[in-house]
C-alpha positions, 0 to 999 in steps of 0.5 A: 452576168457570167461569161463562157467560151461556149454555151450548149443548149441540149444534153443529148448525144450531140450536146454532151459530146460537143461540151466534152470536146470543147472541155478537152480543149480547155474551154469554159463551157456551160451545158443547159438541159431542161430534162435528163442528161442523155437526151432522147437517145439515152432516155426515150430512144436508142437505149430503152428500145434496145434494152427491151428488144434484147429482152424480147430476143431472149424470149424469142430464142428460148421459144425457138431453141429446141432445134439446137438441142435446148428445150425450154418449157413454159417460157414466160415474159415478165414485162415489169422485170424487162422494164426494170432492166431498161430503167437501170440501164438508163440510170447507169448511162445518165450517171456516166454522162454526168461523170464525163461532163464533170471530168472536163469541168463542164458547168451543168444546169438542169433548167429551160434556157431562154435565148436572148440573142446569139451571144446571150442566154438567160436561165431564171434570173441569171444571164450568161454571155458566150462567144459561141452557141451550139444548139442541140435541142433535138426532136420529138415524135411528129403528131399527124392530123388524123381524126382520133389521134388524141385517143387514149389507145394511141401512143408515140414512141415516148409513151409506149416505153412505159407500158406495163402490160402487153396489148393483145393487138397493136397497129403501128402507123409508119414503117420506118426504123422506129415502127419496124423495131417496135413491130419486131419487138411485139411480134417476138412477144407473140402480140398480133402486129399490123403495120400501116405505111404510106409508102410502097415499101417499108424502111425508105433508107434501106435498099429495096431488095433488103426491105422486101426481105425484112418484110418476108422474114417478119412473117407474123406481121401484117403489112398494109403498104401504100395506105393512108390512115383516115381515122382512129376509133376507140378500138379500131383504125380506118385507112384507105388502101392502095386500091383506094378502098376504105378498110377498118380493123380492130386493135387494142393499141396504136403506135404513132410512128410517122416521123419526128419534128425538131424542137425549135421553140424559143430559137425563133429569136435568132432568125436563123435560115431554115430548110423547111422545118429544120435549121439550115446548116453547112457541112461544118454545122454552121448556121446562117449566123457565124457563131451559132451551130446547130447539131443533131436532129435539129438540122434534119440532116441525119437523125441518128445518135452517132451522127449527132456525136460526129456533128458535135466533133466537127462543130467544135473543131470548126469553132476552136480547132483546125477548122478543116473538118466537114461532114460526109453525109454519105458515110454515116452507117445506120442499124436496125436492131430488129429480128433479123437485124439490118444495117447499111451505109452509103448509096443504095442501088436505088440511090445510084440509079437516081444519081445516074451513076455507072455502078456494079453490085456484089451480092453474097448470101449468108446461107453459104457462110459457115458460122451462119449455118452453125447458128441459124436455120438454112431458110433464115434470111441473110444477105449482103450487097455492095455497091461500087463505082464501075470504073474505079471499084471504089465502094459507094455503099454497103447494105446487109440483113441478117445476124450481127448486121449492126456490129458488122456495119462499123467499117463501112463509113471508113471504107466510103470516107477513104474511097477504099475499093472492093478489091482492097477489101477482098484482099484483106484477111477475115476471121473464120468462121465469122459472118463478116466474111460475107462482106468479103464474099460480096466484094469478090462477087462484083462482076468484072 
């Protein structure tokens, strides 16, 4: 029997970051991962999808560059080469994660862990004891109950990463982040794309004005909103539309992108308090057991790699550190790496209305921005919306769509966390010409 200060189950952004943070504090740490280091983000999510999207954007730009004085002829897309680039990126990052863990003298075991109780974990024939247990087992694609869902033409976001040939047509079930990024990817590669979404609008976490703009910008994509898929055939899909009419459309491939579910198998022995299918945690990431913490997708609070890493930091602080840090769930930015990009952080206008807040909005349009005009057509989409408290001017939310949105959203979490006002942001000096100036312009546009 071997004793550790901390055992971490799962080596995704939540797990490996928790192990590293505890290692920096001089703790004896064991991390157990049954698949590959890096979890979904590195191997099946953030990194491979962004690699493929980058390849598609190069193809898209080459085909639309003549207006900028660059004429490219007979441009082709080599899917196998793009996949090779993607796989090399994944391998590089896996190696980097391993080096970071080894630097902190973290013991790594690639195997399936069997949890015996809150202080005991078994791997093979060896039993390990621990003072604290961090669960970071992540999530997997949710398989919904639809007739024909197990057909050979149906893929989840895991399988679609291994495509070797572009389909002629693809129908995507679900208009969330994963669905829209893949819709954008295939659309840029001139594949006919259809998105079927149950809700009245795509991207439920997004400000509705901007979600509508996203749909408008993806002109070649067909959207069916307020629809429910009822069955899947060999080369078609049947759904009930918003007017309760049954429709059937042909498609060569189907991407199931209807959400994710937590990997809780094997954790039942701990008898932790649950919230629906997720493990319930407080703002310090502690479960109903004092020495057990659940971070990342497993708790269902925020299914993002960067929020998982933040949860890891806060969990370790509350185990071994100052025990003062808490999660601010409203200060976590998100980003959509589609064409165009979009991002946001904090309350949307709909959130503020729902919470019955007294608020104001400031809006700026990128078409009046110097750098935007230099690099994009006037008709291209670009918009920034700022939500502030009417009385205090404190920023409650920042949302945008347009070029570099994923890079420009980084200050939003800090602004919201530290209760910065729109006037304070407007008083700051922004580099010119930069598209980030539109954030300042949106702050200036807030009604007095």
